[in-house]
C-alpha positions in Angstrom: 101.3 99.4 40.3 101.1 101.9 37.4 102.6 104.7 39.6 105.3 102.4 40.8 106.2 101.5 37.2 106.4 105.2 36.2 108.6 106.0 39.2 111.0 103.2 38.3 111.1 104.3 34.7 111.8 107.9 35.8 114.6 106.8 38.1 116.2 104.7 35.4 115.9 107.5 32.8 117.4 110.2 34.9 120.1 107.8 36.2 121.0 106.9 32.7 121.0 110.6 31.7 123.5 111.4 34.4 125.8 108.4 33.5 125.6 109.5 29.8 126.6 113.0 30.8 129.7 111.7 32.5 130.7 109.0 30.0 129.8 110.6 26.6 132.5 113.4 26.6 135.2 110.9 27.7 134.2 108.2 25.3 134.0 110.8 22.5 137.5 112.0 23.3 138.9 108.5 23.3 137.2 107.4 20.1 138.1 110.5 18.2 141.8 109.8 18.8 143.2 107.4 16.2 145.4 104.4 16.9 148.4 106.2 15.2 147.9 109.2 17.4 147.9 107.0 20.5 151.2 105.4 19.4 152.8 108.8 18.5 151.8 110.3 21.8 153.1 107.3 23.8 156.4 107.7 22.0 156.6 111.4 22.7 159.3 111.8 25.4 157.8 115.1 26.7 154.4 113.4 27.2 155.8 110.3 28.9 158.0 112.4 31.2 155.0 114.6 32.2 152.9 111.5 33.0 155.6 110.0 35.2 156.1 113.3 37.0 152.3 113.6 37.6 151.9 110.1 38.9 154.9 110.3 41.2 154.2 113.8 42.5 150.6 112.9 43.3 151.8 109.7 45.0 154.4 111.7 47.0 151.7 114.2 48.1 149.5 111.3 49.2 152.2 109.4 51.1 153.5 112.4 52.9 150.5 114.6 53.6 147.8 111.9 53.5 149.5 109.6 56.0 150.3 112.6 58.3 146.7 113.6 58.3 145.4 110.3 59.8 145.9 111.3 63.4 143.9 114.5 62.8 141.1 112.4 61.2 141.0 110.3 64.3 141.0 113.3 66.6 138.1 114.8 64.7 136.2 111.5 64.9 136.8 110.8 68.5 137.3 114.0 70.5 135.2 117.1 71.1 137.2 120.4 71.5 136.7 124.1 71.1 136.3 125.3 67.5 136.0 121.7 66.2 133.3 122.9 63.7 135.7 125.6 62.5 138.5 123.0 62.0 136.2 120.8 60.0 135.2 123.8 57.9 138.9 124.8 57.3 139.6 121.2 56.1 137.0 121.5 53.4 138.2 125.0 52.3 140.6 123.9 49.6 137.7 122.2 47.8 135.6 125.4 47.5 138.2 128.1 46.8 139.4 128.7 43.2 142.6 126.6 42.7 144.4 129.4 41.0 143.8 131.4 44.2 145.0 128.5 46.2 148.3 128.5 44.2 148.7 132.2 44.9 148.1 131.7 48.6 150.7 128.9 48.7 153.2 131.1 47.1 152.9 133.4 50.1 154.4 130.7 52.3 156.7 128.7 50.0 158.2 131.4 47.7 161.9 132.1 47.9 161.4 135.1 50.1 159.6 133.2 52.9 161.3 131.3 55.7 160.0 128.0 54.4 161.3 128.7 50.9 164.7 129.8 52.3 164.9 126.7 54.5 164.1 124.6 51.5 166.8 126.3 49.4 169.4 125.6 52.1 168.8 121.9 51.8 168.5 121.9 48.0 164.7 121.9 47.8 163.1 124.4 45.4 159.4 124.9 45.8 158.8 127.5 43.1 159.4 125.9 39.7 160.3 122.5 41.3 158.8 119.1 42.0 158.4 119.9 45.7 156.1 122.8 44.8 154.0 120.5 42.6 153.7 118.1 45.5 152.6 120.8 47.9 150.1 122.2 45.4 148.6 118.7 44.8 148.5 118.0 48.5 146.7 121.2 49.4 143.8 120.7 47.0 143.4 117.0 47.6 144.0 116.6 51.3 140.3 117.0 52.3 139.4 113.8 50.5 141.8 111.8 52.7 140.9 113.5 55.9 137.1 113.3 55.5 137.1 109.6 54.4 139.4 108.6 57.3 137.4 110.7 59.8 134.2 108.9 58.7 136.0 105.6 59.0 137.2 106.2 62.5 133.7 107.5 63.5 132.2 104.1 62.4 134.5 102.1 64.7 132.5 101.1 67.9 134.0 103.2 70.6 133.2 100.5 73.2 135.9 98.3 71.6 138.5 101.0 72.2 137.4 101.6 75.7 137.4 97.8 76.5 141.0 97.6 75.3 142.0 100.6 77.4 140.3 99.1 80.5 142.3 95.9 79.9 145.6 97.9 80.1 146.4 98.6 76.5 148.0 101.9 75.8 146.2 104.5 73.6 148.8 104.1 70.9 148.4 100.3 70.9 144.6 100.7 70.8 144.9 103.0 67.8 147.2 100.6 65.8 145.5 97.3 66.7 141.8 98.4 66.8 141.0 101.8 65.5 143.1 101.9 62.4 142.5 98.2 61.3 138.7 98.7 61.6 138.8 102.0 59.7 141.4 100.9 57.2 138.9 100.5 54.3 137.8 104.2 54.6 141.4 105.3 55.1 142.6 103.5 52.0 139.7 104.8 50.0 140.5 108.4 51.1 144.1 108.0 50.2 143.2 106.6 46.7 140.8 109.5 46.2 143.5 112.0 47.3 146.0 110.5 44.9 143.4 110.6 42.0 142.5 114.2 42.8 146.1 115.3 42.8 146.6 113.8 39.3 144.1 116.2 37.8 145.3 119.4 39.5 146.0 122.3 37.2 145.3 125.7 38.7 147.4 125.6 41.8 150.2 123.7 40.1 150.6 126.1 37.2 150.9 129.1 39.5 153.7 127.4 41.5 155.5 125.4 38.8 154.8 125.9 35.1 158.0 123.8 34.6 158.6 120.9 35.0 155.2 120.3 33.3 152.7 117.9 34.8 150.4 116.5 32.2 147.3 118.8 32.9 149.6 121.8 32.3 151.1 120.1 29.2 147.6 119.5 27.8 146.7 123.2 28.4 150.0 124.4 26.9 149.5 122.3 23.7 145.9 123.4 23.4 146.8 127.1 23.8 149.7 126.9 21.4 148.6 124.5 18.7 144.9 123.8 19.1 142.5 121.0 19.9 143.9 118.4 17.5 147.4 118.6 19.1 146.1 118.5 22.7 143.5 115.8 22.3 145.8 112.7 22.0 147.7 113.8 25.1 144.4 114.1 27.0 143.2 110.7 25.8 146.4 108.9 26.8 146.4 110.6 30.2 142.8 109.7 30.8 143.5 106.0 30.0 146.6 106.0 32.2 144.7 107.6 35.1 141.8 105.2 34.7 144.1 102.1 34.6 146.1 103.1 37.7 143.0 104.3 39.6 141.2 101.0 39.0 144.4 99.0 39.9 144.7 100.9 43.2 141.1 100.4 44.0 141.3 96.7 43.4 144.5 96.4 45.5 143.0 98.3 48.4 139.8 96.3 48.3 141.8 93.0 48.0 144.1 94.0 50.9 141.1 94.8 53.0 139.3 91.5 52.4 142.6 89.5 52.9 143.1 91.0 56.3 139.5 90.6 57.3 
């Protein structure tokens, strides 16, 4: 009994220590920002514009690249093929490489001298120094979250249900949309939310591709480098609150949507 008590105490202590490590810096930042600073920052047109750009660019990256990645996630969950392990490793690569290096790598395929960059210019899309480039950079670093979550969701779907539907004459496409995707939807939605949230915080890849227009992480860095901590802190505090509010809302909506349909 004594050993069990000590074990529980140790677990609670170290768990609390980790939670404090996460919460304390954020709470300190929020509390050190005065109400007047919050008001002034919210009224700053440059800040509000950067927050809108960040939210919509990350959402665009999620809707375009995240949704397009769902078939790949199903393929990785259901099929065995040569070099499957390599493909899984490549998917995780953007998580482990420095994001400034990721930005430089992306420039190699979307800059104005490349065929993708030239094709974009012909239809009025500018990647370097443009919103499209920001979307691409956010998608590159955050896509693994969506793919991995969706893959795990599809892997948890009982394969016998899919085979039974196929034996009854349903097409593979119908099986996917009526069985596989609905049963894996919770994981898919969770992955998309995480992808969107990760895109919001991207700095390294974005600043290489598009310093302007400024997303909020770049604006925070620019104000810190130019004017110091006191000038950057209110922007960081406001952005943290906005991200937290939208992230919680999306989580609640995804969970609510899942329970309503089930």
